C-alpha positions, -999 to 999 in steps of 0.1 A, spaced: -624 -56 -346 -617 -47 -375 -640 -16 -378 -628 -5 -345 -595 15 -354 -606 30 -384 -635 44 -364 -609 51 -334 -586 71 -359 -614 93 -373 -624 106 -336 -590 112 -330 -594 135 -365 -620 148 -364 -614 154 -320 -578 169 -331 -591 194 -360 -621 212 -336 -602 212 -306 -570 214 -314 -562 254 -317 -574 262 -278 -558 225 -266 -525 244 -286 -536 275 -264 -535 257 -230 -511 242 -240 -488 263 -243 -498 288 -214 -493 257 -190 -462 258 -202 -450 295 -189 -469 288 -157 -449 255 -148 -431 269 -119 -457 297 -110 -454 294 -73 -420 290 -70 -416 320 -97 -441 344 -77 -423 332 -50 -384 346 -54 -405 377 -74 -414 389 -36 -393 378 -22 -367 402 -42 -396 429 -45 -403 431 -10 -369 422 12 -367 400 50 -378 412 82 -357 417 110 -366 403 137 -366 424 171 -343 403 203 -376 394 215 -390 376 184 -427 382 189 -449 389 163 -471 414 165 -507 409 174 -534 400 140 -558 427 135 -525 454 141 -512 436 105 -542 431 90 -555 472 100 -519 482 86 -523 467 52 -564 475 48 -549 512 48 -538 507 16 -571 495 -1 -603 505 -2 -614 472 -6 -626 443 21 -593 413 33 -598 380 34 -567 364 51 -536 366 70 -501 347 60 -479 338 89 -449 318 78 -425 294 97 -397 320 90 -392 342 118 -380 368 85 -407 366 65 -429 394 60 -467 385 70 -494 389 42 -529 405 37 -545 390 11 -575 409 -4 -590 380 -21 -571 368 -58 -572 406 -66 -539 418 -46 -515 409 -16 -500 436 7 -471 420 21 -464 442 57 -436 434 90 -446 412 115 -424 430 137 -433 471 131 -464 473 108 -447 488 85 -464 483 46 -436 470 25 -456 471 -7 -475 446 -28 -447 421 -42 -438 420 -77 -472 436 -94 -454 433 -128 -450 390 -124 -479 383 -111 -506 406 -137 -483 389 -162 -490 353 -143 -524 366 -136 -528 367 -178 -516 333 -186 -535 319 -164 -569 342 -175 -560 325 -209 -557 297 -197 -586 288 -180 -616 313 -199 -594 325 -226 -587 358 -215 -622 369 -210 -635 391 -184 -666 396 -162 -692 374 -177 -679 364 -204 -658 339 -184 -680 317 -182 -682 308 -223 -646 311 -217 -648 282 -192 -676 260 -210 -649 259 -242 -615 250 -227 -635 226 -207 -655 203 -239 -616 211 -250 -600 192 -224 -625 168 -228 -617 162 -261 -580 165 -254 -592 133 -227 -608 113 -260 -569 125 -283 -554 110 -252 -570 80 -252 -575 70 -285 -536 81 -295 -527 55 -270 -544 26 -286 -540 38 -323 -505 38 -310 -496 2 -300 -485 -16 -333 -507 -46 -345 -477 -70 -340 -448 -64 -310 -415 -61 -330 -379 -43 -320 -379 -32 -354 -417 -19 -350 -409 -2 -320 -380 8 -321 -396 32 -355 -429 45 -335 -403 44 -300 -377 69 -310 -367 100 -337 -358 88 -364 -332 111 -383 -334 122 -422 -369 123 -420 -392 153 -434 -423 166 -444 -450 139 -438 -429 117 -427 -413 137 -403 -449 147 -383 -454 108 -380 -424 101 -362 -429 133 -343 -462 127 -328 -459 90 -325 -428 91 -309 -436 122 -280 -470 111 -276 -456 77 -263 -433 90 -237 -461 123 -229 -494 95 -229 -493 91 -191 -481 122 -177 -505 140 -200 -533 114 -192 -527 124 -157 -531 165 -163 -556 163 -187 -584 135 -170 -575 157 -140 -584 190 -156 -618 170 -166 -628 169 -129 -614 205 -127 -641 219 -153 -666 193 -147 -687 189 -114 -701 159 -131 -667 147 -127 -661 161 -94 -692 140 -82 -681 108 -102 -650 109 -82 -668 106 -52 -691 80 -64 -660 57 -70 -651 60 -33 -681 44 -24 -696 85 -9 -722 107 -17 -704 143 -30 -707 172 -9 -735 199 -14 -722 228 -38 -711 260 -19 -721 287 -28 -698 313 -50 -693 342 -29 -667 375 -44 -652 380 -15 -628 349 -16 -625 359 -49 -622 393 -49 -619 410 -24 -657 424 -25 -677 423 8 -680 426 42 -652 437 60 -641 416 86 -644 415 120 -611 424 137 -601 422 174 -593 403 199 -615 368 187 -583 366 159 -555 378 178 -563 347 203 -573 322 172 -533 333 155 -521 326 184 -541 293 196 -532 284 157 -498 286 155 -491 267 189 -511 238 177 -490 238 141 -457 238 163 -474 208 179 -487 187 157 -473 198 122 -435 212 137 -421 216 100 -453 237 90 -444 264 66 -473 289 66 -503 291 83 -535 309 69 -561 322 85 -592 332 72 -607 366 86 -647 364 101 -673 383 86 -700 369 115 -693 376 154 -699 337 163 -689 323 134 -655 297 136 -626 309 124 -608 287 102 -567 283 92 -550 260 70 -516 251 82 -490 239 53 -460 221 55 -451 221 21 -450 248 -10 -487 255 -13 -493 223 -36 -500 197 -22 -527 186 -2 -517 156 16 -489 180 35 -520 203 53 -547 204 81 -572 225 86 -580 236 118 -605 257 138 -609 281 165 -635 290 189 -637 328 191 -649 336 225 -621 311 237 -592 309 212 -596 268 219 -589 249 190 -624 231 181 -613 209 157 -581 194 136 -581 178 109 -554 167 90 -553 147 56 -554 115 61 -589 119 80 -607 129 52 -627 109 32 -611 88 6 -637 108 -21 -621 147 -8 -580 133 -6 -587 123 -42 -606 155 -46 -574 170 -32 -548 149 -52 -565 159 -86 -569 193 -80 -526 197 -80 -521 167 -103 -531 185 -132 -497 211 -127 -476 184 -107 -473 201 -79 -489 173 -60 -457 155 -65 -432 184 -56 -408 200 -77 -403 170 -99 -441 170 -103 -441 203 -118 -417 200 -140 -432 164 -155 -461 183 -160 -441 212 -180 -429 188 -198 -465 170 -211 -477 201 -219 -444 215 -245 -449 173 -258 -488 186 -261 -476 218 -284 -457 195 -305 -485 164 -306 -512 192 -321 -482 207 -348 -478 176 -361 -511 164 -358 -524 198 -374 -502 192 -399 -505 158 -407 -550 165 -411 -538 196 -433 -516 170 -459 -545 144 -458 -572 167 -466 -545 182 -496 -540 146 -504 -575 140 -507 -584 174 -527 -560 167 -552 -569 131 -562 -603 143 -556 -594 169 -585 -577 141 -608 -611 122 -601 -639 148 -615 -610 155 -643 -611 127 -660 -647 119 -658 -653 154 -682 -658 151 -718 -633 146 -742 -605 144 -710 -573 120 -721 -577 84 -714 -551 64 -693 -532 41 -727 -544 3 -717 -510 -18 -715 -516 -53 -724 -492 -78 -717 -470 -92 -746 -458 -124 -746 -422 -131 -753 -405 -154 -772 -387 -185 -753 -354 -176 -750 -329 -200 -769 -314 -225 -756 
């Protein structure tokens, strides 16, 4: 046990120095992305505006809306989103490349929303996930951020162990559990590192551990095995969901029936739903899938999926979150625990504050490591200088016996 603490300290130090730069970048970009969905929704609403429903309030068929947006772009649309709010525009998605808003009552194209805000946030996301790499370079960027995230998990776990005092006293807890005034230099960095680490340990553990699950397939499989089930087969990556590329969708009466049936099912089973996203089919006999969301986009426990038979428009399957296997539920929760969205705006705030705290943790940790290195070099230089021939030697101080005091 005496050697365990020094070993953990050096593991903590080396992991921080090696991965500190990438962790700092991911933490900074994580802070910027804290309220990404809310910011995009606000900016798009200001750029596009609201739709005015007619007296009848009937929305146009899905094919009319998709075709109107399709004429504005060369790539293929992948999905259509409608909202329960009658004044909200419909959104036609072209993968992750673009979203075109359409008036659901007139099929007038309203534009792509806040393009500048979306582009800026996408750039920040690219740096957060792939270090700003494009194309084939994203694989290398993802490998680096994944390894840095794994090192960050080591930092959080070892940091918690190192923070624990050898003796639990009120004075010791006050010293490492709250900020102290009047400190500077190494003492200030040491205090900030310990205090912020203590207060952000739990949310950082959730954010970082869920990031490892997102980064590595073996970690995803581990979640399923921990739930007592076999991991599902891996789905092949296609270009259409990510970039709007691929075969054009098959539009027609089947899609119109599917949207109408999905909306009726949503009102019947989930009256408080907010959005309904219909995946546009590319095969004539394939069931048409849709997702109904009663949350704000990052709460899988408030979602349900359904499939509609294209020939009849009958809903063949309704699958709420509770009907999923334990492993799939855990995967969904962990995916959005990384951003805190699973707990709503409060969870996003906690995750953002934890990311901000990790910025200070990395900065103070690197500063402490740099001071340790400079101190070691200075001590080593003194020892080398003292060992050189002709170097002055330190005088030997001998104890002197004092005469006894007079009575």
